[in-house]
MIZAVEX-174340 format. One line per field, with one value per atom (N, C-alpha, C): x, y negated, z; residue number from 1. Coordinates in nm, 4 decimals, padded with zeros to 6 digits. Last residue first. Layout:
REM MIZAVEX-174340
c1 = X ... .
c2 = Y ... .
c3 = Z ... .
pos = NUM ... .
END
This chain:
REM MIZAVEX-174340
c1 = 10.1715 10.2230 10.3334 10.0530 10.0261 10.0419 10.1199 10.2042 10.1760 09.9235 10.0383 10.1451 09.7150 09.7386 09.8566 09.7333 09.7142 09.8300 09.7194 09.8692 09.8202 09.4262 09.5200 09.7134 09.3176 09.3059 09.3876 09.4214 09.4170 09.4649 09.2315 09.3804 09.4579 08.9629 09.0301 09.1538 08.9474 08.9390 09.0205 08.9282 09.0397 09.0697 08.6454 08.7845 08.9196 08.4931 08.5089 08.6412 08.5308 08.5722 08.5992 08.4343 08.5876 08.6882 08.1657 08.2568 08.4178 08.1245 08.1336 08.1901 08.1201 08.2047 08.2291 07.9286 08.0445 08.1661 07.6731 07.7052 07.8864 07.6573 07.7612 07.7323 07.6013 07.6971 07.7585 07.3726 07.3445 07.4724 07.3113 07.3423 07.3670 07.3488 07.4079 07.3906 07.3496 07.2282 07.2527 07.6234 07.5385 07.4050 07.6137 07.5854 07.5332 07.7113 07.5312 07.5196 07.9172 07.8277 07.6734 08.0939 08.0573 07.9389 08.1171 08.0288 07.9973 08.2767 08.0969 08.0133 08.4668 08.4115 08.2373 08.5547 08.5514 08.4288 08.6225 08.5246 08.4920 08.8825 08.7414 08.6269 08.9908 08.9874 08.8311 09.1092 09.0287 08.9233 09.2385 09.1038 08.9735 09.4730 09.3622 09.2237 09.5208 09.5075 09.4568 09.5412 09.5269 09.4551 09.6721 09.7349 09.6885 09.4977 09.5361 09.6472 09.3545 09.4383 09.5311 09.2078 09.3366 09.4018 09.0572 09.1067 09.2285 08.8800 08.9520 09.0686 08.7447 08.8884 08.9334 08.5944 08.6716 08.8361 08.4217 08.5406 08.6785 08.2686 08.3525 08.4477 08.1965 08.2618 08.3551 08.0034 08.1540 08.2422 07.8405 07.8815 08.0369 07.6916 07.7669 07.8562 07.6545 07.7207 07.7887 07.4831 07.5622 07.6710 07.2696 07.3304 07.4638 07.1600 07.1882 07.2522 07.0153 07.1602 07.2352 06.9878 06.9316 07.0860 06.8858 06.9021 06.9285 06.8884 06.8065 06.7809 07.1468 07.0326 06.8981 07.2692 07.2929 07.1781 07.2720 07.1938 07.2563 07.4034 07.2401 07.2030 07.6262 07.5843 07.4474 07.6811 07.7186 07.6527 07.6997 07.5870 07.6042 07.9197 07.7930 07.6658 08.1014 08.0734 07.9530 08.1027 08.0533 08.0114 08.1851 08.0628 08.0227 08.4603 08.4059 08.2718 08.5610 08.5099 08.4396 08.5822 08.5095 08.4732 08.7945 08.6377 08.5551 08.9970 08.9386 08.8322 09.0683 08.9955 08.9339 09.1270 09.0082 08.9480 09.3644 09.2240 09.1118 09.4937 09.5076 09.3772 09.5253 09.5129 09.4521 09.6418 09.5249 09.4642 09.9183 09.8221 09.6494 09.9951 09.9322 09.8628 10.0594 09.9434 09.9019 10.3443 10.2364 10.1053 10.4190 10.4866 10.3747 10.3342 10.2566 10.2765 10.5693 10.4775 10.4487 10.5899 10.7237 10.7224 10.3669 10.3982 10.4925 10.3800 10.2912 10.3225 10.6085 10.6150 10.4932 10.5065 10.6113 10.6486 10.2701 10.2695 10.4037 10.4552 10.3568 10.3356 10.5688 10.6811 10.5875 10.3719 10.4546 10.5339 10.0183 10.1509 10.2853 09.8963 09.8956 10.0814 09.9005 09.7611 09.7589 10.1564 10.1500 09.9768 10.2367 10.2218 10.1386 .
c2 = -12.3316 -12.2634 -12.3577 -12.3190 -12.3546 -12.3532 -12.1195 -12.2655 -12.3430 -11.9257 -11.9015 -12.0227 -12.0671 -12.0343 -11.9783 -12.0313 -12.1819 -12.1539 -11.7391 -11.8393 -11.9358 -11.7342 -11.6697 -11.7318 -11.9378 -11.9574 -11.8765 -11.7497 -11.9073 -11.9570 -11.5957 -11.5029 -11.6369 -11.6661 -11.5864 -11.5736 -11.7123 -11.8567 -11.7663 -11.4838 -11.5942 -11.6591 -11.4052 -11.3295 -11.4008 -11.6327 -11.6145 -11.5107 -11.6219 -11.7392 -11.7149 -11.3608 -11.3912 -11.4894 -11.4016 -11.3527 -11.3254 -11.6116 -11.6655 -11.5492 -11.4434 -11.5059 -11.6137 -11.2814 -11.2377 -11.3149 -11.4725 -11.4268 -11.3578 -11.5998 -11.6788 -11.6270 -11.4415 -11.3921 -11.4426 -11.6388 -11.4573 -11.3861 -11.8687 -11.7912 -11.6642 -12.1163 -12.0072 -11.9181 -12.3819 -12.3352 -12.1894 -12.5133 -12.4453 -12.3949 -12.5660 -12.6754 -12.6338 -12.3210 -12.3982 -12.4803 -12.2527 -12.1810 -12.2553 -12.4516 -12.4694 -12.3852 -12.3732 -12.5419 -12.5488 -12.1404 -12.1668 -12.2847 -12.2399 -12.1656 -12.1072 -12.3916 -12.4621 -12.3849 -12.1880 -12.3270 -12.3728 -12.1412 -12.0343 -12.1000 -12.3198 -12.2871 -12.2192 -12.3336 -12.4383 -12.4068 -12.0898 -12.1135 -12.2078 -12.1877 -12.0539 -12.0747 -12.4066 -12.4421 -12.2516 -12.4902 -12.3650 -12.4215 -12.7574 -12.6998 -12.5580 -12.9367 -12.8129 -12.7383 -13.0406 -13.1242 -13.0146 -12.7851 -12.8925 -12.9225 -12.7934 -12.6654 -12.7113 -13.0598 -13.0043 -12.9221 -12.9573 -13.0869 -13.0791 -12.7456 -12.7422 -12.8753 -12.8346 -12.7441 -12.7179 -13.0023 -13.0518 -12.9795 -12.8085 -12.9345 -13.0431 -12.6982 -12.6396 -12.7095 -12.8730 -12.8281 -12.7198 -12.9404 -13.0062 -12.9613 -12.7007 -12.7751 -12.8478 -12.6026 -12.5122 -12.6212 -12.8164 -12.7945 -12.6761 -12.7197 -12.8959 -12.9176 -12.4901 -12.5229 -12.6445 -12.2960 -12.4454 -12.4943 -12.0193 -12.0317 -12.2066 -11.9315 -12.0217 -12.0790 -11.8695 -11.7472 -11.8306 -12.0804 -11.9411 -11.8300 -12.1833 -12.2753 -12.1810 -12.0126 -12.0595 -12.1266 -12.0620 -11.9146 -11.9380 -12.3555 -12.2970 -12.1341 -12.3300 -12.3837 -12.3671 -12.1639 -12.0953 -12.2103 -12.3166 -12.1939 -12.1483 -12.5542 -12.5423 -12.4428 -12.4250 -12.5051 -12.4958 -12.3626 -12.2699 -12.3094 -12.6115 -12.5271 -12.4170 -12.7468 -12.7906 -12.7082 -12.5809 -12.5804 -12.6578 -12.5860 -12.4726 -12.4917 -12.8870 -12.8387 -12.6910 -12.9586 -13.0039 -12.8895 -12.8120 -12.7518 -12.8263 -12.9117 -12.7771 -12.7447 -13.1754 -13.1539 -12.9983 -13.1356 -13.1459 -13.1468 -13.0762 -12.9406 -13.0299 -13.2828 -13.1802 -13.0579 -13.4847 -13.5073 -13.4067 -13.5077 -13.4122 -13.4241 -13.4942 -13.4608 -13.3912 -13.5518 -13.5792 -13.5561 -13.5075 -13.6341 -13.6563 -13.1873 -13.2838 -13.4511 -13.1242 -13.1230 -13.2083 -13.1773 -13.2407 -13.2073 -13.0088 -13.1691 -13.2316 -12.7597 -12.7852 -12.9637 -12.7315 -12.7453 -12.8289 -12.7339 -12.8583 -12.8793 -12.4947 -12.5996 -12.7463 -12.3116 -12.3749 -12.4508 -12.3620 -12.3584 -12.3981 -12.0189 -12.1683 -12.1843 -11.7567 -11.8261 -11.9233 -11.5818 -11.6613 -11.7132 -11.2382 -11.3876 -11.4353 .
c3 = 13.7058 13.8261 13.9089 13.4456 13.5564 13.7177 13.3339 13.2789 13.3752 13.3511 13.3735 13.3243 13.2652 13.4079 13.4499 12.9529 13.0333 13.1848 12.9071 12.9058 12.9945 13.0484 13.0890 13.0723 12.7934 12.9555 13.0555 12.6160 12.6177 12.7352 12.6418 12.6272 12.6529 12.6661 12.7542 12.7676 12.3874 12.5054 12.6294 12.2293 12.2483 12.3595 12.3390 12.3837 12.3614 12.2071 12.3548 12.3995 11.9598 12.0243 12.1683 11.8985 11.8902 11.9269 11.9791 12.0530 12.0536 11.7836 11.9045 12.0445 11.5512 11.5304 11.6662 11.6176 11.6212 11.5937 11.6145 11.7366 11.7282 11.3450 11.4555 11.6236 11.1295 11.1914 11.2741 11.0700 11.0904 11.1370 11.0721 11.2014 11.1702 10.8619 10.8647 10.9946 10.8267 10.8571 10.8611 10.8204 10.7019 10.7087 11.1184 11.0176 10.8868 11.2117 11.2596 11.1654 11.0705 11.0176 11.0852 11.1579 11.0098 10.9938 11.4284 11.4335 11.2649 11.4095 11.4270 11.4337 11.3101 11.2490 11.2692 11.5256 11.3596 11.2915 11.7092 11.7035 11.5840 11.5692 11.5426 11.6247 11.5829 11.4616 11.4399 11.8371 11.7693 11.6405 11.8305 11.9139 11.8951 11.6898 11.6610 11.7176 11.8744 11.7129 11.6511 12.1391 12.0988 11.9632 12.2114 12.1494 12.1088 12.3361 12.4389 12.3748 12.0954 12.2339 12.3104 12.0638 11.9909 12.0412 12.2718 12.2109 12.1238 12.1903 12.2904 12.3178 11.9188 11.9569 12.0658 12.0043 11.8561 11.9173 12.1538 12.2111 12.0964 11.9930 12.0807 12.1897 11.8100 11.7676 11.8993 11.9808 11.9153 11.8375 12.0631 12.1993 12.0809 11.7712 11.8997 12.0321 11.6661 11.6294 11.7063 11.8506 11.8681 11.7591 11.8550 11.9689 11.9961 11.5646 11.6398 11.7438 11.6601 11.5490 11.5875 11.8351 11.8512 11.7401 11.8859 11.7309 11.7209 12.1523 12.0997 12.0078 12.1786 12.1719 12.1325 12.1214 12.0314 12.0764 12.3284 12.2138 12.1090 12.5258 12.5583 12.3897 12.5059 12.4214 12.4422 12.4870 12.3704 12.3503 12.7621 12.6923 12.5536 12.8319 12.8927 12.8288 12.7278 12.6301 12.7154 12.8741 12.7024 12.7002 13.1116 13.1261 12.9954 13.0305 13.0916 13.1004 12.9057 12.8560 12.9047 13.2015 13.0803 12.9888 13.2851 13.3899 13.2939 13.1228 13.1853 13.2360 13.1043 12.9789 13.0437 13.4007 13.3129 13.2334 13.3945 13.4927 13.4431 13.1846 13.2056 13.2722 13.3285 13.2042 13.1854 13.5683 13.5422 13.4022 13.4610 13.5415 13.5681 13.3528 13.2679 13.3391 13.5461 13.4916 13.4180 13.5498 13.7038 13.6586 13.2307 13.3497 13.4575 12.9662 13.0457 13.1828 12.8291 12.8037 12.9163 12.8795 12.9156 12.9291 12.7893 12.8965 12.9839 12.5040 12.5959 12.7645 12.4894 12.4478 12.5065 12.4924 12.5966 12.5612 12.3740 12.4619 12.5557 12.1003 12.1527 12.2488 12.0984 12.1019 12.1518 12.1720 12.2797 12.2241 12.0519 12.0237 12.1392 12.2372 12.2183 12.1508 12.2447 12.1922 12.2044 12.0961 12.1589 12.1132 12.0415 11.9784 12.1028 .
pos = 111 111 111 110 110 110 109 109 109 108 108 108 107 107 107 106 106 106 105 105 105 104 104 104 103 103 103 102 102 102 101 101 101 100 100 100 99 99 99 98 98 98 97 97 97 96 96 96 95 95 95 94 94 94 93 93 93 92 92 92 91 91 91 90 90 90 89 89 89 88 88 88 87 87 87 86 86 86 85 85 85 84 84 84 83 83 83 82 82 82 81 81 81 80 80 80 79 79 79 78 78 78 77 77 77 76 76 76 75 75 75 74 74 74 73 73 73 72 72 72 71 71 71 70 70 70 69 69 69 68 68 68 67 67 67 66 66 66 65 65 65 64 64 64 63 63 63 62 62 62 61 61 61 60 60 60 59 59 59 58 58 58 57 57 57 56 56 56 55 55 55 54 54 54 53 53 53 52 52 52 51 51 51 50 50 50 49 49 49 48 48 48 47 47 47 46 46 46 45 45 45 44 44 44 43 43 43 42 42 42 41 41 41 40 40 40 39 39 39 38 38 38 37 37 37 36 36 36 35 35 35 34 34 34 33 33 33 32 32 32 31 31 31 30 30 30 29 29 29 28 28 28 27 27 27 26 26 26 25 25 25 24 24 24 23 23 23 22 22 22 21 21 21 20 20 20 19 19 19 18 18 18 17 17 17 16 16 16 15 15 15 14 14 14 13 13 13 12 12 12 11 11 11 10 10 10 9 9 9 8 8 8 7 7 7 6 6 6 5 5 5 4 4 4 3 3 3 2 2 2 1 1 1 .
END
């Protein structure tokens, strides 16, 4: 199973040409930083920060054709907005694992 929508990724790659590699690098670097911030917000139970950061990660993941990952960040965002942090660490752990898979697939494309 691919963690990326490969049809959309190929269209994006064709459309962006040389800029595609920059998009991948920017996405990975930005997401790495935001995931660290999200971890901290979860540890501090800062619902507003959790919702803000996960919302951003949801959108950027959708833009890079990582639909399942985008959905996982939406779960985290929805839990924070609903003031339900009971299972948020579990949801975040799933998103972190999926991000590693997405990163691996993106790195294979970025050669």
